[in-house]
VOGU-3710 file (C-alpha; in Angstrom, 3 decimals, decimal comma):
1> xxxxxxxxxx> 0,000/0,000/0,000  1,281/3,490/-0,867  1,880/5,610/2,253  2,075/8,896/0,291  -1,600/9,747/0,739  -4,084/9,812/3,581  -7,326/7,900/3,415  -10,153/10,113/4,624  -12,817/8,239/6,552  -16,252/9,172/5,236
11> xxxxxxxxxx> -19,264/9,027/7,516  -22,983/9,705/7,199  -24,397/13,042/8,359  -27,821/14,602/8,284  -28,113/18,279/7,468  -31,243/20,186/8,467  -31,918/23,307/6,426  -34,633/25,957/6,152  -36,105/27,257/2,898  -37,980/30,602/2,895
21> xxxxxxxxxx> -40,733/31,650/0,482  -40,606/35,159/-0,972  -43,341/36,841/-2,976  -41,406/38,895/-5,498  -42,296/42,581/-5,115  -44,936/41,914/-2,443  -43,604/41,430/1,106  -45,987/39,504/3,398  -46,748/39,752/7,107  -46,511/35,973/7,356
31> xxxxxxxxxx> -43,754/34,029/5,646  -43,971/30,334/4,754  -40,882/28,270/5,591  -39,940/24,678/4,863  -37,690/22,677/7,168  -36,005/19,722/5,439  -33,287/17,160/6,146  -30,680/15,704/3,795  -28,460/12,687/4,404  -24,991/12,623/2,875
41> xxxxxxxxxx> -21,481/11,269/3,259  -18,741/13,615/4,404  -15,329/13,539/6,044  -16,397/15,743/8,994  -19,253/18,035/10,146  -17,817/21,084/8,345  -17,612/19,164/5,061  -21,189/17,919/5,626  -22,395/21,503/6,217  -20,785/22,713/2,982
51> xxxxxxxxxx> -22,189/19,804/0,972  -25,581/20,408/2,581  -25,477/24,093/1,611  -24,709/23,250/-2,035  -27,532/20,673/-2,189  -30,022/22,984/-0,435  -29,141/25,911/-2,714  -29,781/23,657/-5,723  -33,408/23,407/-4,517  -33,978/27,164/-4,843
61> xxxxxxxxxx> -36,631/27,855/-7,472  -39,332/30,298/-8,612  -42,822/29,880/-10,072  -46,119/31,685/-10,630  -48,780/30,720/-8,070  -52,400/29,856/-8,874  -53,194/33,508/-7,987  -50,725/34,742/-10,594  -48,125/35,922/-8,065  -44,380/35,363/-8,527
71> xxxxxxxxxx> -43,042/33,223/-5,691  -39,516/32,021/-5,075  -38,022/29,616/-2,552  -34,541/30,460/-1,256  -32,201/28,870/1,270  -32,644/30,692/4,579  -29,999/28,798/6,584  -28,356/25,535/7,492  -29,892/24,760/10,874  -28,059/21,646/12,117
81> xxxxxxxxxx> -25,517/19,041/11,091  -25,454/15,718/12,937  -23,654/12,395/12,326  -25,554/9,139/11,689  -24,330/5,567/11,733  -26,291/3,927/8,874  -24,080/2,791/5,957  -26,985/1,953/3,608  -28,195/5,525/2,947  -27,466/7,288/-0,354
91> xxxxxxxxxx> -26,010/10,841/-0,568  -28,567/13,642/-0,749  -31,609/11,605/0,298  -34,233/13,895/1,824  -35,888/12,206/4,798  -37,883/14,963/6,503  -39,750/18,096/5,494  -42,008/20,462/7,434  -43,805/23,658/6,322  -44,642/26,414/8,807
101> xxxxxxxxxx> -45,519/30,126/9,022  -43,648/32,795/10,960  -44,260/36,518/11,270  -42,283/38,570/8,736  -39,694/40,995/10,149  -40,447/43,361/7,233  -43,855/44,289/8,691  -43,339/45,655/12,175  -45,325/48,364/13,986  -42,212/50,594/14,092
111> x> -42,257/51,178/10,329
//
């Protein structure tokens, strides 16, 4: 075996991320969010977070709603990165998703 390189041990991690809906040109008092989880292989938690960010950003998209409004989904943040021990999971598999509303910070009484 060649000792001139290091073998990096890859492990499974789950990355929880938050997507935020934005009505283009029409800020809302309530904002719809989606919480989702990806599973992927990485060498360490930092590598998993970066891979998770790239995968989550690839899910950003825009469309016209049934009401004719332009809506886009953007990555809000990477919430958590945790290791898992299952070797049978494939990279990028989404295993959890949750939609919820939260008050918009753009519509406060001080404005």
